[in-house]
One Martini backbone bead per residue (centre of mass of N, CA, C, O) as a GRO file, in nm:
protein
   72
    1MET     BB    1   0.522  -0.973   1.582
    2GLU     BB    2   0.171  -0.933   1.680
    3HIS     BB    3  -0.170  -1.034   1.560
    4THR     BB    4  -0.520  -1.042   1.664
    5ILE     BB    5  -0.808  -1.195   1.532
    6LYS     BB    6  -1.168  -1.198   1.587
    7SER     BB    7  -1.362  -1.427   1.422
    8ARG     BB    8  -1.699  -1.450   1.339
    9LYS     BB    9  -1.697  -1.607   1.066
   10LEU     BB   10  -1.493  -1.847   1.192
   11ASN     BB   11  -1.485  -1.889   1.500
   12LYS     BB   12  -1.195  -1.744   1.557
   13LYS     BB   13  -0.859  -1.713   1.598
   14ILE     BB   14  -0.619  -1.495   1.437
   15THR     BB   15  -0.265  -1.519   1.393
   16PHE     BB   16  -0.010  -1.294   1.358
   17PHE     BB   17   0.342  -1.312   1.239
   18SER     BB   18   0.677  -1.175   1.294
   19GLY     BB   19   0.959  -1.038   1.273
   20ASN     BB   20   1.196  -0.816   1.278
   21GLY     BB   21   1.110  -0.584   1.091
   22THR     BB   22   1.140  -0.670   0.773
   23SER     BB   23   0.900  -0.924   0.692
   24TYR     BB   24   0.741  -1.192   0.688
   25VAL     BB   25   0.405  -1.320   0.700
   26TYR     BB   26   0.208  -1.503   0.941
   27VAL     BB   27  -0.044  -1.763   0.981
   28ASN     BB   28  -0.281  -1.895   1.232
   29LEU     BB   29  -0.565  -2.102   1.157
   30ASN     BB   30  -0.573  -2.339   1.392
   31GLY     BB   31  -0.482  -2.247   1.697
   32LYS     BB   32  -0.206  -2.377   1.743
   33ASP     BB   33   0.064  -2.409   1.935
   34GLY     BB   34   0.371  -2.420   1.768
   35THR     BB   35   0.313  -2.307   1.484
   36LEU     BB   36   0.407  -2.154   1.201
   37GLY     BB   37   0.229  -2.155   0.957
   38ASN     BB   38   0.146  -1.926   0.704
   39GLN     BB   39   0.196  -1.751   0.428
   40ILE     BB   40   0.118  -1.452   0.310
   41CYS     BB   41  -0.081  -1.351   0.027
   42ARG     BB   42  -0.217  -1.220  -0.218
   43GLY     BB   43  -0.564  -1.206  -0.198
   44GLY     BB   44  -0.596  -1.409   0.054
   45ARG     BB   45  -0.370  -1.595   0.034
   46LEU     BB   46  -0.126  -1.905   0.062
   47SER     BB   47  -0.043  -1.851  -0.243
   48GLY     BB   48   0.231  -1.678  -0.403
   49SER     BB   49   0.264  -1.355  -0.329
   50THR     BB   50   0.429  -1.237  -0.086
   51LEU     BB   51   0.409  -1.075   0.233
   52SER     BB   52   0.541  -0.773   0.377
   53ALA     BB   53   0.647  -0.605   0.697
   54SER     BB   54   0.651  -0.356   0.899
   55GLU     BB   55   0.603  -0.216   1.198
   56GLY     BB   56   0.395   0.003   1.067
   57SER     BB   57   0.236  -0.215   0.862
   58PHE     BB   58   0.139  -0.483   1.003
   59LYS     BB   59  -0.169  -0.446   1.072
   60SER     BB   60  -0.271  -0.352   0.788
   61VAL     BB   61  -0.191  -0.617   0.643
   62CYS     BB   62  -0.351  -0.816   0.814
   63ARG     BB   63  -0.633  -0.695   0.752
   64ARG     BB   64  -0.636  -0.704   0.452
   65TRP     BB   65  -0.596  -1.000   0.425
   66TYR     BB   66  -0.847  -1.090   0.580
   67LYS     BB   67  -1.066  -0.963   0.404
   68ALA     BB   68  -0.974  -1.127   0.146
   69TYR     BB   69  -1.011  -1.412   0.276
   70ILE     BB   70  -1.326  -1.382   0.323
   71LYS     BB   71  -1.406  -1.333   0.014
   72SER     BB   72  -1.273  -1.602  -0.110
   0.00000   0.00000   0.00000
């Protein structure tokens, strides 16, 4: 699964990705291809309680994390 958000506040694209089924969600904040990225965590953080998503909840988990990340 993959989801990209075009961030005007950060002036770059942020790509979220995950394996099939329910699994952890990663984010590529540096925009470089071939990087694993960071695992997303509660509260818009990159460390702490990790978040996972199913296929049905993947996009909403990504959007909620992004909103919290921008606020922090």
